[in-house]
Jmol script that loads the backbone (N, CA, C; Angstrom):
load data "model"
ATOM      1  N   MET A   1     116.002  75.827 125.551  1.00  0.00           N
ATOM      2  CA  MET A   1     116.597  76.936 124.829  1.00  0.00           C
ATOM      3  C   MET A   1     118.111  76.866 125.020  1.00  0.00           C
ATOM      4  N   ARG A   2     118.818  77.094 123.937  1.00  0.00           N
ATOM      5  CA  ARG A   2     120.283  77.090 123.976  1.00  0.00           C
ATOM      6  C   ARG A   2     120.805  78.511 123.843  1.00  0.00           C
ATOM      7  N   GLU A   3     121.976  78.734 124.417  1.00  0.00           N
ATOM      8  CA  GLU A   3     122.652  80.023 124.268  1.00  0.00           C
ATOM      9  C   GLU A   3     123.472  79.985 122.988  1.00  0.00           C
ATOM     10  N   GLY A   4     123.316  80.992 122.167  1.00  0.00           N
ATOM     11  CA  GLY A   4     124.121  81.121 120.971  1.00  0.00           C
ATOM     12  C   GLY A   4     125.025  82.329 121.122  1.00  0.00           C
ATOM     13  N   ASN A   5     125.720  82.694 120.066  1.00  0.00           N
ATOM     14  CA  ASN A   5     126.566  83.886 120.118  1.00  0.00           C
ATOM     15  C   ASN A   5     126.453  84.648 118.808  1.00  0.00           C
ATOM     16  N   GLU A   6     127.197  85.734 118.709  1.00  0.00           N
ATOM     17  CA  GLU A   6     127.095  86.603 117.540  1.00  0.00           C
ATOM     18  C   GLU A   6     127.678  85.988 116.279  1.00  0.00           C
ATOM     19  N   LYS A   7     128.228  84.768 116.357  1.00  0.00           N
ATOM     20  CA  LYS A   7     128.652  84.066 115.141  1.00  0.00           C
ATOM     21  C   LYS A   7     127.426  83.570 114.379  1.00  0.00           C
ATOM     22  N   LEU A   8     126.301  83.442 115.066  1.00  0.00           N
ATOM     23  CA  LEU A   8     125.044  83.050 114.412  1.00  0.00           C
ATOM     24  C   LEU A   8     124.412  84.283 113.766  1.00  0.00           C
ATOM     25  N   ILE A   9     124.135  85.293 114.569  1.00  0.00           N
ATOM     26  CA  ILE A   9     123.556  86.539 114.056  1.00  0.00           C
ATOM     27  C   ILE A   9     124.064  87.692 114.904  1.00  0.00           C
ATOM     28  N   LEU A  10     124.420  88.774 114.233  1.00  0.00           N
ATOM     29  CA  LEU A  10     124.950  89.949 114.907  1.00  0.00           C
ATOM     30  C   LEU A  10     124.154  91.159 114.464  1.00  0.00           C
ATOM     31  N   LEU A  11     123.658  91.929 115.415  1.00  0.00           N
ATOM     32  CA  LEU A  11     122.980  93.179 115.102  1.00  0.00           C
ATOM     33  C   LEU A  11     123.977  94.320 115.277  1.00  0.00           C
ATOM     34  N   THR A  12     123.990  95.244 114.333  1.00  0.00           N
ATOM     35  CA  THR A  12     124.823  96.433 114.495  1.00  0.00           C
ATOM     36  C   THR A  12     124.181  97.299 115.574  1.00  0.00           C
ATOM     37  N   ALA A  13     124.918  98.292 116.040  1.00  0.00           N
ATOM     38  CA  ALA A  13     124.390  99.198 117.064  1.00  0.00           C
ATOM     39  C   ALA A  13     123.106  99.882 116.588  1.00  0.00           C
ATOM     40  N   SER A  14     123.061 100.302 115.313  1.00  0.00           N
ATOM     41  CA  SER A  14     121.860 100.978 114.805  1.00  0.00           C
ATOM     42  C   SER A  14     120.680 100.021 114.700  1.00  0.00           C
ATOM     43  N   ALA A  15     120.930  98.764 114.320  1.00  0.00           N
ATOM     44  CA  ALA A  15     119.848  97.777 114.255  1.00  0.00           C
ATOM     45  C   ALA A  15     119.335  97.469 115.661  1.00  0.00           C
ATOM     46  N   GLY A  16     120.245  97.367 116.625  1.00  0.00           N
ATOM     47  CA  GLY A  16     119.845  97.109 118.005  1.00  0.00           C
ATOM     48  C   GLY A  16     119.006  98.243 118.569  1.00  0.00           C
ATOM     49  N   ALA A  17     119.438  99.479 118.312  1.00  0.00           N
ATOM     50  CA  ALA A  17     118.699 100.640 118.807  1.00  0.00           C
ATOM     51  C   ALA A  17     117.305 100.711 118.198  1.00  0.00           C
ATOM     52  N   LYS A  18     117.190 100.459 116.887  1.00  0.00           N
ATOM     53  CA  LYS A  18     115.884 100.509 116.222  1.00  0.00           C
ATOM     54  C   LYS A  18     114.984  99.382 116.727  1.00  0.00           C
ATOM     55  N   ALA A  19     115.540  98.180 116.900  1.00  0.00           N
ATOM     56  CA  ALA A  19     114.751  97.052 117.406  1.00  0.00           C
ATOM     57  C   ALA A  19     114.239  97.352 118.812  1.00  0.00           C
ATOM     58  N   GLN A  20     115.084  97.930 119.671  1.00  0.00           N
ATOM     59  CA  GLN A  20     114.654  98.280 121.023  1.00  0.00           C
ATOM     60  C   GLN A  20     113.552  99.329 121.000  1.00  0.00           C
ATOM     61  N   ALA A  21     113.680 100.327 120.129  1.00  0.00           N
ATOM     62  CA  ALA A  21     112.654 101.367 120.015  1.00  0.00           C
ATOM     63  C   ALA A  21     111.329 100.774 119.546  1.00  0.00           C
ATOM     64  N   LEU A  22     111.376  99.885 118.556  1.00  0.00           N
ATOM     65  CA  LEU A  22     110.158  99.245 118.055  1.00  0.00           C
ATOM     66  C   LEU A  22     109.540  98.333 119.110  1.00  0.00           C
ATOM     67  N   MET A  23     110.384  97.626 119.850  1.00  0.00           N
ATOM     68  CA  MET A  23     109.915  96.733 120.901  1.00  0.00           C
ATOM     69  C   MET A  23     109.152  97.519 121.967  1.00  0.00           C
ATOM     70  N   THR A  24     109.697  98.665 122.341  1.00  0.00           N
ATOM     71  CA  THR A  24     109.054  99.528 123.331  1.00  0.00           C
ATOM     72  C   THR A  24     107.723 100.051 122.799  1.00  0.00           C
ATOM     73  N   ARG A  25     107.704 100.454 121.543  1.00  0.00           N
ATOM     74  CA  ARG A  25     106.491 101.012 120.941  1.00  0.00           C
ATOM     75  C   ARG A  25     105.407  99.959 120.759  1.00  0.00           C
ATOM     76  N   GLU A  26     105.781  98.781 120.258  1.00  0.00           N
ATOM     77  CA  GLU A  26     104.783  97.763 119.925  1.00  0.00           C
ATOM     78  C   GLU A  26     104.309  96.959 121.127  1.00  0.00           C
ATOM     79  N   LYS A  27     105.149  96.833 122.155  1.00  0.00           N
ATOM     80  CA  LYS A  27     104.783  96.106 123.382  1.00  0.00           C
ATOM     81  C   LYS A  27     104.227  94.706 123.105  1.00  0.00           C
ATOM     82  N   SER A  28     104.816  93.989 122.144  1.00  0.00           N
ATOM     83  CA  SER A  28     104.322  92.651 121.823  1.00  0.00           C
ATOM     84  C   SER A  28     105.280  91.552 122.267  1.00  0.00           C
ATOM     85  N   GLY A  29     106.385  91.920 122.895  1.00  0.00           N
ATOM     86  CA  GLY A  29     107.316  90.915 123.398  1.00  0.00           C
ATOM     87  C   GLY A  29     108.696  91.479 123.600  1.00  0.00           C
ATOM     88  N   ASP A  30     109.479  90.792 124.423  1.00  0.00           N
ATOM     89  CA  ASP A  30     110.830  91.241 124.764  1.00  0.00           C
ATOM     90  C   ASP A  30     111.914  90.531 123.964  1.00  0.00           C
ATOM     91  N   PHE A  31     111.522  89.688 123.024  1.00  0.00           N
ATOM     92  CA  PHE A  31     112.479  88.945 122.206  1.00  0.00           C
ATOM     93  C   PHE A  31     112.207  89.247 120.735  1.00  0.00           C
ATOM     94  N   LEU A  32     113.268  89.354 119.952  1.00  0.00           N
ATOM     95  CA  LEU A  32     113.143  89.525 118.506  1.00  0.00           C
ATOM     96  C   LEU A  32     113.364  88.162 117.861  1.00  0.00           C
ATOM     97  N   ARG A  33     112.324  87.628 117.225  1.00  0.00           N
ATOM     98  CA  ARG A  33     112.456  86.357 116.517  1.00  0.00           C
ATOM     99  C   ARG A  33     112.849  86.646 115.077  1.00  0.00           C
ATOM    100  N   VAL A  34     113.962  86.037 114.648  1.00  0.00           N
ATOM    101  CA  VAL A  34     114.402  86.130 113.258  1.00  0.00           C
ATOM    102  C   VAL A  34     114.289  84.720 112.691  1.00  0.00           C
ATOM    103  N   ALA A  35     113.581  84.599 111.583  1.00  0.00           N
ATOM    104  CA  ALA A  35     113.348  83.277 110.998  1.00  0.00           C
ATOM    105  C   ALA A  35     113.493  83.343 109.485  1.00  0.00           C
ATOM    106  N   ILE A  36     113.685  82.173 108.914  1.00  0.00           N
ATOM    107  CA  ILE A  36     113.732  82.008 107.464  1.00  0.00           C
ATOM    108  C   ILE A  36     112.506  81.195 107.072  1.00  0.00           C
ATOM    109  N   THR A  37     111.781  81.689 106.090  1.00  0.00           N
ATOM    110  CA  THR A  37     110.613  80.956 105.605  1.00  0.00           C
ATOM    111  C   THR A  37     110.713  80.805 104.095  1.00  0.00           C
ATOM    112  N   GLY A  38     109.973  79.866 103.553  1.00  0.00           N
ATOM    113  CA  GLY A  38     109.906  79.696 102.114  1.00  0.00           C
ATOM    114  C   GLY A  38     109.126  80.844 101.511  1.00  0.00           C
ATOM    115  N   GLY A  39     109.515  81.267 100.314  1.00  0.00           N
ATOM    116  CA  GLY A  39     108.791  82.343  99.639  1.00  0.00           C
ATOM    117  C   GLY A  39     109.727  83.442  99.206  1.00  0.00           C
ATOM    118  N   GLY A  40     109.159  84.505  98.699  1.00  0.00           N
ATOM    119  CA  GLY A  40     109.967  85.621  98.206  1.00  0.00           C
ATOM    120  C   GLY A  40     110.427  85.348  96.786  1.00  0.00           C
ATOM    121  N   CYS A  41     111.015  86.340  96.158  1.00  0.00           N
ATOM    122  CA  CYS A  41     111.397  86.196  94.753  1.00  0.00           C
ATOM    123  C   CYS A  41     112.607  85.286  94.548  1.00  0.00           C
ATOM    124  N   ASN A  42     113.329  84.938  95.620  1.00  0.00           N
ATOM    125  CA  ASN A  42     114.484  84.050  95.474  1.00  0.00           C
ATOM    126  C   ASN A  42     114.334  82.740  96.234  1.00  0.00           C
ATOM    127  N   GLY A  43     113.155  82.439  96.737  1.00  0.00           N
ATOM    128  CA  GLY A  43     112.919  81.139  97.362  1.00  0.00           C
ATOM    129  C   GLY A  43     112.865  81.125  98.878  1.00  0.00           C
ATOM    130  N   LEU A  44     113.648  81.971  99.548  1.00  0.00           N
ATOM    131  CA  LEU A  44     113.652  82.043 100.999  1.00  0.00           C
ATOM    132  C   LEU A  44     113.521  83.501 101.426  1.00  0.00           C
ATOM    133  N   SER A  45     112.786  83.734 102.514  1.00  0.00           N
ATOM    134  CA  SER A  45     112.579  85.098 102.995  1.00  0.00           C
ATOM    135  C   SER A  45     112.935  85.229 104.465  1.00  0.00           C
ATOM    136  N   TYR A  46     113.363  86.412 104.839  1.00  0.00           N
ATOM    137  CA  TYR A  46     113.618  86.733 106.239  1.00  0.00           C
ATOM    138  C   TYR A  46     112.314  87.205 106.874  1.00  0.00           C
ATOM    139  N   LYS A  47     112.071  86.782 108.095  1.00  0.00           N
ATOM    140  CA  LYS A  47     110.906  87.245 108.847  1.00  0.00           C
ATOM    141  C   LYS A  47     111.391  87.692 110.215  1.00  0.00           C
ATOM    142  N   MET A  48     110.888  88.819 110.673  1.00  0.00           N
ATOM    143  CA  MET A  48     111.217  89.319 112.002  1.00  0.00           C
ATOM    144  C   MET A  48     109.924  89.713 112.700  1.00  0.00           C
ATOM    145  N   ARG A  49     109.842  89.369 113.989  1.00  0.00           N
ATOM    146  CA  ARG A  49     108.710  89.809 114.790  1.00  0.00           C
ATOM    147  C   ARG A  49     109.103  89.730 116.257  1.00  0.00           C
ATOM    148  N   PHE A  50     108.378  90.455 117.070  1.00  0.00           N
ATOM    149  CA  PHE A  50     108.630  90.418 118.503  1.00  0.00           C
ATOM    150  C   PHE A  50     107.751  89.349 119.125  1.00  0.00           C
ATOM    151  N   VAL A  51     108.321  88.603 120.054  1.00  0.00           N
ATOM    152  CA  VAL A  51     107.588  87.527 120.725  1.00  0.00           C
ATOM    153  C   VAL A  51     107.796  87.658 122.232  1.00  0.00           C
ATOM    154  N   PRO A  52     106.793  87.198 123.016  1.00  0.00           N
ATOM    155  CA  PRO A  52     106.896  87.325 124.465  1.00  0.00           C
ATOM    156  C   PRO A  52     107.904  86.375 125.113  1.00  0.00           C
ATOM    157  N   GLU A  53     108.130  85.236 124.480  1.00  0.00           N
ATOM    158  CA  GLU A  53     109.079  84.273 125.046  1.00  0.00           C
ATOM    159  C   GLU A  53     109.593  83.336 123.967  1.00  0.00           C
ATOM    160  N   PRO A  54     110.772  82.740 124.204  1.00  0.00           N
ATOM    161  CA  PRO A  54     111.314  81.785 123.233  1.00  0.00           C
ATOM    162  C   PRO A  54     110.497  80.499 123.210  1.00  0.00           C
ATOM    163  N   LYS A  55     110.651  79.740 122.147  1.00  0.00           N
ATOM    164  CA  LYS A  55     110.029  78.414 122.047  1.00  0.00           C
ATOM    165  C   LYS A  55     111.062  77.357 122.408  1.00  0.00           C
ATOM    166  N   ARG A  56     110.587  76.182 122.691  1.00  0.00           N
ATOM    167  CA  ARG A  56     111.483  75.074 122.990  1.00  0.00           C
ATOM    168  C   ARG A  56     112.389  74.806 121.780  1.00  0.00           C
ATOM    169  N   GLY A  57     113.677  74.652 122.010  1.00  0.00           N
ATOM    170  CA  GLY A  57     114.616  74.382 120.929  1.00  0.00           C
ATOM    171  C   GLY A  57     115.208  75.623 120.294  1.00  0.00           C
ATOM    172  N   ASP A  58     114.729  76.808 120.699  1.00  0.00           N
ATOM    173  CA  ASP A  58     115.275  78.057 120.147  1.00  0.00           C
ATOM    174  C   ASP A  58     116.701  78.283 120.605  1.00  0.00           C
ATOM    175  N   ILE A  59     117.412  79.067 119.822  1.00  0.00           N
ATOM    176  CA  ILE A  59     118.750  79.514 120.169  1.00  0.00           C
ATOM    177  C   ILE A  59     118.636  81.000 120.515  1.00  0.00           C
ATOM    178  N   LEU A  60     119.154  81.378 121.676  1.00  0.00           N
ATOM    179  CA  LEU A  60     119.101  82.756 122.137  1.00  0.00           C
ATOM    180  C   LEU A  60     120.454  83.425 121.924  1.00  0.00           C
ATOM    181  N   VAL A  61     120.434  84.568 121.251  1.00  0.00           N
ATOM    182  CA  VAL A  61     121.657  85.345 121.027  1.00  0.00           C
ATOM    183  C   VAL A  61     121.422  86.752 121.576  1.00  0.00           C
ATOM    184  N   ALA A  62     122.276  87.166 122.497  1.00  0.00           N
ATOM    185  CA  ALA A  62     122.235  88.544 123.006  1.00  0.00           C
ATOM    186  C   ALA A  62     123.204  89.360 122.168  1.00  0.00           C
ATOM    187  N   THR A  63     122.693  90.355 121.458  1.00  0.00           N
ATOM    188  CA  THR A  63     123.516  91.164 120.561  1.00  0.00           C
ATOM    189  C   THR A  63     122.966  92.588 120.509  1.00  0.00           C
ATOM    190  N   ALA A  64     123.825  93.566 120.645  1.00  0.00           N
ATOM    191  CA  ALA A  64     123.455  94.990 120.574  1.00  0.00           C
ATOM    192  C   ALA A  64     122.305  95.330 121.519  1.00  0.00           C
ATOM    193  N   GLY A  65     122.284  94.699 122.690  1.00  0.00           N
ATOM    194  CA  GLY A  65     121.252  94.989 123.677  1.00  0.00           C
ATOM    195  C   GLY A  65     119.907  94.349 123.399  1.00  0.00           C
ATOM    196  N   VAL A  66     119.840  93.458 122.415  1.00  0.00           N
ATOM    197  CA  VAL A  66     118.589  92.803 122.033  1.00  0.00           C
ATOM    198  C   VAL A  66     118.734  91.298 122.230  1.00  0.00           C
ATOM    199  N   ARG A  67     117.677  90.687 122.747  1.00  0.00           N
ATOM    200  CA  ARG A  67     117.664  89.230 122.858  1.00  0.00           C
ATOM    201  C   ARG A  67     116.970  88.677 121.610  1.00  0.00           C
ATOM    202  N   VAL A  68     117.776  88.045 120.760  1.00  0.00           N
ATOM    203  CA  VAL A  68     117.289  87.503 119.489  1.00  0.00           C
ATOM    204  C   VAL A  68     117.098  86.004 119.647  1.00  0.00           C
ATOM    205  N   VAL A  69     115.949  85.485 119.189  1.00  0.00           N
ATOM    206  CA  VAL A  69     115.729  84.043 119.203  1.00  0.00           C
ATOM    207  C   VAL A  69     115.592  83.541 117.775  1.00  0.00           C
ATOM    208  N   VAL A  70     116.215  82.379 117.544  1.00  0.00           N
ATOM    209  CA  VAL A  70     116.238  81.768 116.219  1.00  0.00           C
ATOM    210  C   VAL A  70     115.919  80.289 116.383  1.00  0.00           C
ATOM    211  N   ASP A  71     115.023  79.753 115.560  1.00  0.00           N
ATOM    212  CA  ASP A  71     114.761  78.319 115.609  1.00  0.00           C
ATOM    213  C   ASP A  71     115.930  77.585 114.956  1.00  0.00           C
ATOM    214  N   SER A  72     116.100  76.316 115.299  1.00  0.00           N
ATOM    215  CA  SER A  72     117.282  75.578 114.843  1.00  0.00           C
ATOM    216  C   SER A  72     117.327  75.416 113.325  1.00  0.00           C
ATOM    217  N   LYS A  73     116.189  75.320 112.663  1.00  0.00           N
ATOM    218  CA  LYS A  73     116.173  75.191 111.198  1.00  0.00           C
ATOM    219  C   LYS A  73     116.639  76.495 110.537  1.00  0.00           C
ATOM    220  N   SER A  74     116.142  77.628 111.021  1.00  0.00           N
ATOM    221  CA  SER A  74     116.549  78.918 110.473  1.00  0.00           C
ATOM    222  C   SER A  74     118.025  79.187 110.739  1.00  0.00           C
ATOM    223  N   ALA A  75     118.532  78.680 111.863  1.00  0.00           N
ATOM    224  CA  ALA A  75     119.937  78.904 112.230  1.00  0.00           C
ATOM    225  C   ALA A  75     120.884  78.384 111.153  1.00  0.00           C
ATOM    226  N   LEU A  76     120.500  77.310 110.477  1.00  0.00           N
ATOM    227  CA  LEU A  76     121.341  76.751 109.415  1.00  0.00           C
ATOM    228  C   LEU A  76     121.562  77.755 108.291  1.00  0.00           C
ATOM    229  N   TYR A  77     120.542  78.554 107.993  1.00  0.00           N
ATOM    230  CA  TYR A  77     120.622  79.532 106.907  1.00  0.00           C
ATOM    231  C   TYR A  77     121.173  80.882 107.374  1.00  0.00           C
ATOM    232  N   LEU A  78     121.059  81.160 108.677  1.00  0.00           N
ATOM    233  CA  LEU A  78     121.438  82.470 109.198  1.00  0.00           C
ATOM    234  C   LEU A  78     122.880  82.575 109.657  1.00  0.00           C
ATOM    235  N   LYS A  79     123.557  81.472 109.848  1.00  0.00           N
ATOM    236  CA  LYS A  79     124.893  81.483 110.457  1.00  0.00           C
ATOM    237  C   LYS A  79     125.804  82.529 109.811  1.00  0.00           C
ATOM    238  N   GLY A  80     126.309  83.448 110.640  1.00  0.00           N
ATOM    239  CA  GLY A  80     127.207  84.486 110.157  1.00  0.00           C
ATOM    240  C   GLY A  80     126.520  85.738 109.641  1.00  0.00           C
ATOM    241  N   THR A  81     125.199  85.819 109.778  1.00  0.00           N
ATOM    242  CA  THR A  81     124.438  86.952 109.257  1.00  0.00           C
ATOM    243  C   THR A  81     124.601  88.193 110.130  1.00  0.00           C
ATOM    244  N   HIS A  82     124.735  89.334 109.478  1.00  0.00           N
ATOM    245  CA  HIS A  82     124.752  90.625 110.161  1.00  0.00           C
ATOM    246  C   HIS A  82     123.466  91.353 109.791  1.00  0.00           C
ATOM    247  N   LEU A  83     122.836  91.971 110.776  1.00  0.00           N
ATOM    248  CA  LEU A  83     121.620  92.743 110.544  1.00  0.00           C
ATOM    249  C   LEU A  83     121.924  94.200 110.864  1.00  0.00           C
ATOM    250  N   ASP A  84     121.723  95.056 109.885  1.00  0.00           N
ATOM    251  CA  ASP A  84     121.992  96.482 110.044  1.00  0.00           C
ATOM    252  C   ASP A  84     120.687  97.240 109.854  1.00  0.00           C
ATOM    253  N   TYR A  85     120.697  98.501 110.240  1.00  0.00           N
ATOM    254  CA  TYR A  85     119.528  99.353 110.039  1.00  0.00           C
ATOM    255  C   TYR A  85     119.992 100.708 109.523  1.00  0.00           C
ATOM    256  N   SER A  86     119.289 101.212 108.527  1.00  0.00           N
ATOM    257  CA  SER A  86     119.567 102.540 107.987  1.00  0.00           C
ATOM    258  C   SER A  86     118.269 103.339 107.967  1.00  0.00           C
ATOM    259  N   SER A  87     118.350 104.594 108.375  1.00  0.00           N
ATOM    260  CA  SER A  87     117.156 105.445 108.357  1.00  0.00           C
ATOM    261  C   SER A  87     117.051 106.251 107.067  1.00  0.00           C
ATOM    262  N   ALA A  88     117.852 105.898 106.068  1.00  0.00           N
ATOM    263  CA  ALA A  88     117.824 106.616 104.790  1.00  0.00           C
ATOM    264  C   ALA A  88     116.441 106.545 104.148  1.00  0.00           C
ATOM    265  N   MET A  89     116.062 107.621 103.476  1.00  0.00           N
ATOM    266  CA  MET A  89     114.750 107.672 102.808  1.00  0.00           C
ATOM    267  C   MET A  89     114.659 106.648 101.680  1.00  0.00           C
ATOM    268  N   VAL A  90     115.744 106.482 100.938  1.00  0.00           N
ATOM    269  CA  VAL A  90     115.768 105.521  99.845  1.00  0.00           C
ATOM    270  C   VAL A  90     116.617 104.337 100.277  1.00  0.00           C
ATOM    271  N   ALA A  91     116.093 103.146 100.132  1.00  0.00           N
ATOM    272  CA  ALA A  91     116.780 101.905 100.473  1.00  0.00           C
ATOM    273  C   ALA A  91     117.121 101.830 101.968  1.00  0.00           C
ATOM    274  N   GLY A  92     116.302 102.459 102.803  1.00  0.00           N
ATOM    275  CA  GLY A  92     116.504 102.401 104.250  1.00  0.00           C
ATOM    276  C   GLY A  92     115.822 101.180 104.838  1.00  0.00           C
ATOM    277  N   GLY A  93     115.913 101.048 106.145  1.00  0.00           N
ATOM    278  CA  GLY A  93     115.284  99.939 106.851  1.00  0.00           C
ATOM    279  C   GLY A  93     116.303  98.904 107.286  1.00  0.00           C
ATOM    280  N   PHE A  94     115.804  97.751 107.716  1.00  0.00           N
ATOM    281  CA  PHE A  94     116.685  96.671 108.145  1.00  0.00           C
ATOM    282  C   PHE A  94     117.280  95.982 106.921  1.00  0.00           C
ATOM    283  N   LYS A  95     118.562  95.675 106.999  1.00  0.00           N
ATOM    284  CA  LYS A  95     119.259  95.009 105.893  1.00  0.00           C
ATOM    285  C   LYS A  95     120.025  93.808 106.420  1.00  0.00           C
ATOM    286  N   PHE A  96     119.779  92.668 105.802  1.00  0.00           N
ATOM    287  CA  PHE A  96     120.479  91.438 106.155  1.00  0.00           C
ATOM    288  C   PHE A  96     121.704  91.278 105.270  1.00  0.00           C
ATOM    289  N   SER A  97     122.822  90.940 105.874  1.00  0.00           N
ATOM    290  CA  SER A  97     124.032  90.606 105.136  1.00  0.00           C
ATOM    291  C   SER A  97     124.357  89.166 105.505  1.00  0.00           C
ATOM    292  N   ASN A  98     124.014  88.246 104.598  1.00  0.00           N
ATOM    293  CA  ASN A  98     124.084  86.813 104.881  1.00  0.00           C
ATOM    294  C   ASN A  98     125.149  86.155 104.007  1.00  0.00           C
ATOM    295  N   PRO A  99     126.221  85.618 104.620  1.00  0.00           N
ATOM    296  CA  PRO A  99     127.289  84.992 103.834  1.00  0.00           C
ATOM    297  C   PRO A  99     126.863  83.683 103.161  1.00  0.00           C
ATOM    298  N   ASN A 100     125.722  83.117 103.575  1.00  0.00           N
ATOM    299  CA  ASN A 100     125.235  81.863 103.002  1.00  0.00           C
ATOM    300  C   ASN A 100     124.425  82.075 101.729  1.00  0.00           C
ATOM    301  N   ALA A 101     123.983  83.310 101.485  1.00  0.00           N
ATOM    302  CA  ALA A 101     123.128  83.588 100.331  1.00  0.00           C
ATOM    303  C   ALA A 101     123.951  83.590  99.049  1.00  0.00           C
ATOM    304  N   LYS A 102     123.547  82.784  98.090  1.00  0.00           N
ATOM    305  CA  LYS A 102     124.205  82.746  96.785  1.00  0.00           C
ATOM    306  C   LYS A 102     123.662  83.857  95.893  1.00  0.00           C
ATOM    307  N   ALA A 103     122.396  84.187  96.086  1.00  0.00           N
ATOM    308  CA  ALA A 103     121.758  85.259  95.324  1.00  0.00           C
ATOM    309  C   ALA A 103     120.709  85.895  96.210  1.00  0.00           C
ATOM    310  N   SER A 104     120.498  87.182  96.038  1.00  0.00           N
ATOM    311  CA  SER A 104     119.431  87.848  96.769  1.00  0.00           C
ATOM    312  C   SER A 104     118.755  88.831  95.833  1.00  0.00           C
ATOM    313  N   CYS A 105     117.552  89.212  96.196  1.00  0.00           N
ATOM    314  CA  CYS A 105     116.813  90.121  95.319  1.00  0.00           C
ATOM    315  C   CYS A 105     117.155  91.563  95.678  1.00  0.00           C
ATOM    316  N   SER A 106     116.741  92.465  94.857  1.00  0.00           N
ATOM    317  CA  SER A 106     117.067  93.876  95.070  1.00  0.00           C
ATOM    318  C   SER A 106     116.413  94.438  96.322  1.00  0.00           C
ATOM    319  N   CYS A 107     115.282  93.866  96.752  1.00  0.00           N
ATOM    320  CA  CYS A 107     114.637  94.381  97.959  1.00  0.00           C
ATOM    321  C   CYS A 107     115.362  93.935  99.207  1.00  0.00           C
ATOM    322  N   GLY A 108     116.215  92.905  99.105  1.00  0.00           N
ATOM    323  CA  GLY A 108     116.984  92.444 100.244  1.00  0.00           C
ATOM    324  C   GLY A 108     116.220  91.606 101.239  1.00  0.00           C
ATOM    325  N   GLU A 109     114.976  91.247 100.884  1.00  0.00           N
ATOM    326  CA  GLU A 109     114.152  90.489 101.819  1.00  0.00           C
ATOM    327  C   GLU A 109     114.091  89.008 101.486  1.00  0.00           C
ATOM    328  N   SER A 110     114.651  88.596 100.357  1.00  0.00           N
ATOM    329  CA  SER A 110     114.662  87.185 100.034  1.00  0.00           C
ATOM    330  C   SER A 110     116.010  86.811  99.445  1.00  0.00           C
ATOM    331  N   PHE A 111     116.307  85.514  99.493  1.00  0.00           N
ATOM    332  CA  PHE A 111     117.605  85.040  99.011  1.00  0.00           C
ATOM    333  C   PHE A 111     117.503  83.571  98.639  1.00  0.00           C
ATOM    334  N   SER A 112     118.549  83.046  98.028  1.00  0.00           N
ATOM    335  CA  SER A 112     118.629  81.621  97.731  1.00  0.00           C
ATOM    336  C   SER A 112     119.998  81.117  98.161  1.00  0.00           C
ATOM    337  N   VAL A 113     120.076  79.814  98.419  1.00  0.00           N
ATOM    338  CA  VAL A 113     121.352  79.217  98.848  1.00  0.00           C
ATOM    339  C   VAL A 113     121.804  78.176  97.848  1.00  0.00           C
TER     340      VAL A 113
END
end "model"
wireframe off; spacefill off
backbone 0.3
color backbone group
C-alpha cells in the first residue's frame, strides 16, 4: 500500500463527516474505497463502499478524518477529484467534482474522459 495525498482525492468536511457517520452505522470496515468502474450513462461510474482493509497496491489517502483507499487503475481517473456531501432534499447526497471528466450525466454518478 502506498501513501497518497489530497491531490488524488479530497473529501470536504461535510463529506468526511457523513462518511464517518455511515461507517459507524454500517460497521463494514474502517476504510472508504472509491473506485471507477465501467458502466453508467456516460461510460464510467463512481463506486464507494466501506472495506475492512486495503488491498495490495492500493493508495491510501487520509482526508477529512477518513482513510480513503483507491486502486491504482482508478487513481488515473480520480486525480484531483473533490468529494462533497449535501443533505439537501433535492439533488442531495455525495457529489464528485472530477477535473478529468469531459462529460458527466445529470445524476452525477457517471462520466466520460
